[in-house]
C-alpha positions in Angstrom: -13.7 17.1 43.1 -14.5 15.5 39.4 -14.0 11.9 38.5 -11.2 11.4 35.9 -12.5 10.5 32.6 -12.3 6.8 31.7 -11.5 7.3 28.1 -9.7 10.1 26.3 -12.2 12.1 24.5 -12.6 11.6 20.8 -11.4 15.1 19.2 -12.5 14.3 15.6 -15.4 16.0 13.9 -18.5 14.0 14.4 -18.5 13.2 10.5 -15.1 11.7 10.6 -16.0 9.6 13.4 -19.2 8.3 11.6 -16.9 7.8 8.3 -14.2 5.9 10.2 -17.0 3.5 11.8 -18.6 3.1 8.4 -15.2 2.5 6.7 -14.2 -0.3 9.4 -17.7 -2.0 8.8 -16.9 -2.0 4.9 -13.3 -3.3 5.3 -14.2 -5.9 7.9 -17.0 -7.3 5.7 -20.0 -6.4 7.7 -21.3 -4.5 4.6 -20.5 -6.4 1.5 -19.8 -5.0 -2.1 -23.1 -4.1 -3.8 -25.1 -4.1 -0.4 -26.9 -0.7 0.3 -25.5 1.4 3.1 -27.7 2.6 6.0 -29.8 5.6 5.0 -29.0 9.0 6.1 -31.9 8.9 8.9 -30.4 5.5 10.1 -26.8 7.1 10.4 -28.3 10.1 12.3 -29.8 7.8 14.8 -26.9 5.2 15.1 -24.4 8.1 15.6 -26.6 10.8 17.2 -25.7 13.4 14.6 -27.6 15.9 12.4 -28.5 15.1 8.7 -25.8 17.0 7.0 -23.4 15.4 9.3 -24.4 12.0 8.2 -24.4 13.1 4.5 -20.8 14.6 5.1 -19.8 11.0 6.5 -21.2 9.4 3.3 -19.4 12.0 1.2 -16.0 11.0 2.7 -16.5 7.4 2.0 -17.7 8.3 -1.7 -14.7 10.5 -2.2 -12.6 7.5 -1.2 -14.2 5.4 -3.7 -15.6 2.9 -1.0 -19.2 3.7 -1.7 -21.2 4.9 -4.8 -24.6 6.6 -4.7 -27.5 6.1 -7.1 -29.9 9.2 -6.9 -33.2 8.3 -5.5 -32.0 4.7 -4.3 -29.4 5.3 -1.8 -25.4 4.4 -1.3 -24.0 1.2 -1.9 -20.7 -0.4 -1.0 -18.2 -0.4 -4.1 -16.6 -3.6 -5.4 -13.1 -3.2 -3.9 -10.5 -5.8 -4.8 -8.6 -8.1 -2.5 -5.9 -5.6 -1.8 -7.1 -2.8 0.3 -8.0 0.3 -2.1 -7.5 -1.7 -5.2 -10.5 -1.6 -7.5 -11.6 -4.4 -9.8 -12.6 -1.7 -12.3 -9.9 -0.9 -15.1 -9.0 2.7 -14.8 -6.7 4.8 -17.2 -6.2 8.4 -16.2 -7.0 11.0 -18.7 -4.1 12.0 -21.3 -3.9 15.6 -19.8 -3.1 14.0 -16.3 -0.6 11.8 -17.6 0.9 14.7 -19.3 1.3 16.7 -16.3 1.9 13.8 -13.8 5.3 14.6 -12.3 5.6 11.1 -10.7 5.5 9.6 -14.2 8.1 11.8 -15.4 10.4 11.4 -12.4 10.2 7.5 -12.8 11.5 7.9 -16.5 8.2 6.7 -18.0 8.1 10.0 -20.3 10.3 9.7 -23.3 11.1 11.7 -26.2 7.5 11.8 -27.4 6.5 13.3 -24.1 3.9 15.9 -24.7 4.8 19.4 -23.3 2.5 21.6 -21.2 1.5 23.6 -24.2 0.3 20.3 -26.0 -1.4 19.1 -23.1 -3.2 22.6 -22.8 -4.2 22.2 -26.4 -5.5 18.7 -26.0 -7.2 19.8 -22.9 -9.0 22.8 -24.8 -10.0 20.4 -27.5 -11.5 18.1 -25.1 -13.4 20.8 -23.2 -14.6 22.0 -26.5 -15.8 18.6 -27.7 -17.6 18.3 -24.2 -19.4 21.5 -24.5 -20.6 20.7 -28.0 -21.8 17.3 -26.8 -23.6 18.9 -24.0 -25.3 21.4 -26.3 -26.4 18.4 -28.5 -27.6 16.4 -25.6 -29.5 19.6 -24.4 -31.2 20.2 -27.5 -32.3 16.7 -27.9 -33.6 17.0 -24.1 -35.7 19.9 -25.1 -37.1 18.2 -28.2 -38.1 15.2 -26.0 -39.8 17.5 -23.5 -41.8 19.1 -26.4 -42.8 15.6 -27.7 -43.9 14.6 -24.0 -46.0 17.7 -23.7 -47.6 17.1 -27.1 -48.5 13.4 -26.1 -49.9 14.5 -22.8 -52.1 17.1 -24.6 -53.2 14.5 -27.1 -54.2 12.2 -24.2 -56.4 14.9 -22.5 -60.0 14.4 -23.3 -61.6 17.4 -25.2 -63.1 20.1 -23.2 -66.8 20.6 -23.8 
């Protein structure tokens, strides 16, 4: 005869369990805004999970806006306002989102000057074109800077005898 389990088994995936624990730590103030989150290795040890599982837990929190990541530095708690989920950062949704937002239309926020789907598509196409052009410009500047760095490196090397 096997003994009855003391607790109901947690059926959530391990990354969700880890994300829930970390979310609770943030909401209860154990980890304050601006403080660094534990590293992936520390999360692996704390929860007894694999590397990708720990990363997935951090991705869940990042997608929720509770943390942000700085490449090469780690993950940090975002600055969340007094009300749960209310951020102190001012945010304005993009125009194409507002043009296609069914909630705004149903609440009567859209008036006679409401952009139609065709106009929203045109402005979105224009936005994408300008972004593509900006990326090309930045890419060209990046290549130029790389050439300059290579030239400076060559100039600093002592002449070969």
